[in-house]
Structures are given as structure tokens and as C-alpha cells.
C-alpha positions as CSV (number, residue, x, y, z in Angstrom):
1,M,104.9,35.6,20.3
2,S,106.5,37.1,23.5
3,F,109.9,35.4,22.7
4,Y,109.9,37.2,19.1
5,N,109.1,40.6,20.8
6,S,111.9,40.0,23.5
7,V,114.5,39.7,20.7
8,F,113.1,41.4,17.5
9,T,112.0,45.0,16.9
10,E,108.5,45.5,15.1
11,S,110.2,46.7,11.9
12,E,112.4,43.3,11.9
13,L,109.3,41.1,12.5
14,K,107.5,43.2,9.6
15,H,110.7,42.6,7.3
16,F,110.3,38.6,7.8
17,L,106.5,38.4,6.9
18,K,107.5,39.0,3.4
19,Y,109.4,35.6,3.2
20,T,107.4,32.3,2.5
21,D,109.8,30.7,5.3
22,P,111.0,33.4,7.7
23,Y,112.9,31.1,10.1
24,P,116.2,31.2,8.3
25,H,116.0,35.0,8.0
26,L,114.9,35.2,11.9
27,A,118.1,33.3,12.7
28,G,120.4,35.3,10.6
29,I,119.1,38.5,12.3
30,F,119.5,37.0,15.8
31,A,123.2,36.1,14.7
32,A,123.8,39.6,13.7
33,K,122.5,41.0,17.0
34,E,124.7,38.7,18.9
35,A,127.6,39.6,17.0
36,T,126.8,43.4,17.3
37,M,126.5,42.9,21.0
38,K,129.9,41.2,21.2
39,C,131.5,43.8,18.8
40,L,130.4,46.6,21.0
41,D,131.4,44.8,24.1
42,T,128.7,46.2,26.1
43,S,125.5,44.7,27.8
44,I,122.4,45.7,26.1
45,S,119.1,44.3,25.1
46,L,118.6,42.6,22.0
47,T,115.7,44.8,21.1
48,D,118.1,47.8,21.7
49,I,119.7,46.7,18.5
50,E,117.9,46.9,15.2
51,I,119.2,45.4,12.0
52,T,118.2,47.4,8.9
53,H,118.5,46.7,5.1
54,D,119.2,49.3,2.5
55,M,117.4,49.4,-0.6
56,R,120.0,46.7,-2.1
57,G,119.2,44.6,1.1
58,K,122.5,45.3,2.5
59,P,122.3,44.8,6.4
60,S,123.5,47.2,9.0
61,A,122.8,47.3,12.8
62,V,121.8,50.3,14.6
63,T,121.9,51.1,18.4
64,M,122.0,53.8,20.9
65,L,125.0,54.0,23.2
66,K,125.6,57.1,25.5
67,K,122.5,58.8,23.8
68,K,124.4,58.4,20.3
69,A,123.6,56.4,17.5
70,V,125.9,53.9,16.6
71,K,125.9,52.1,13.2
72,V,127.8,48.6,13.0
73,K,128.5,47.0,9.6
74,V,127.0,43.3,9.6
75,S,127.4,40.5,7.3
76,I,124.8,37.5,7.5
77,S,124.5,34.4,5.8
78,H,122.3,31.5,6.3
79,T,120.8,28.2,4.9
80,A,117.8,26.6,5.7
81,S,119.3,25.0,8.9
82,T,122.3,27.4,9.8
83,A,122.8,31.0,10.2
84,I,125.9,33.1,10.7
85,A,126.9,36.8,11.1
86,V,129.9,38.9,11.5
87,A,129.8,42.6,13.0
88,F,132.4,45.3,12.2
89,L,132.5,48.5,14.2
90,T,134.4,51.3,12.2
91,P,135.7,54.6,13.7
């Protein structure tokens, strides 16, 4: 479980528990965190990025940079064996 705690926040882990097969969703969130890190072009911990979902299930990434909350738009797609994500930083 230490691997999961080093990558995912408690809120993200709770989100996955509602799925019968959480692994494709975990892979998608991991991909979104990696895309967010590259989009922000800074070195931060994966647990400093939280992928949230709105009421319709639309994902976004939230992190703190220089004591300011930064929200990044993300798109996640996955199959049973493959996951991909794209991150967009808007001004």
C-alpha cells in the first residue's frame, strides 16, 4: 500500500474504491498527474497534485505553486490495459 500512498491522495484512493476494477482508473489518474507535472514544468511530488472530478465526472488537477492554488484542465482516457492523459494550463 505504500506505493499507492506515495502516488495518490486519500481522496483519489477513495474515488477508485467505487469501481469493480480500479486499476485502469488508477493508471489514468497516474497519467494525468504525470501530464500535469510536465505542463507545470516544475518538480513537485505526485501527491502534491490532486485529480478531482466535478459532478459530471469531468477531471481536473489541483496543486499549490508558490502558495497559490493552480487548477489544470486534464483529459483522461483508458482501456483495460492502456491509459493516456493530456494536461492544459490556461492563463
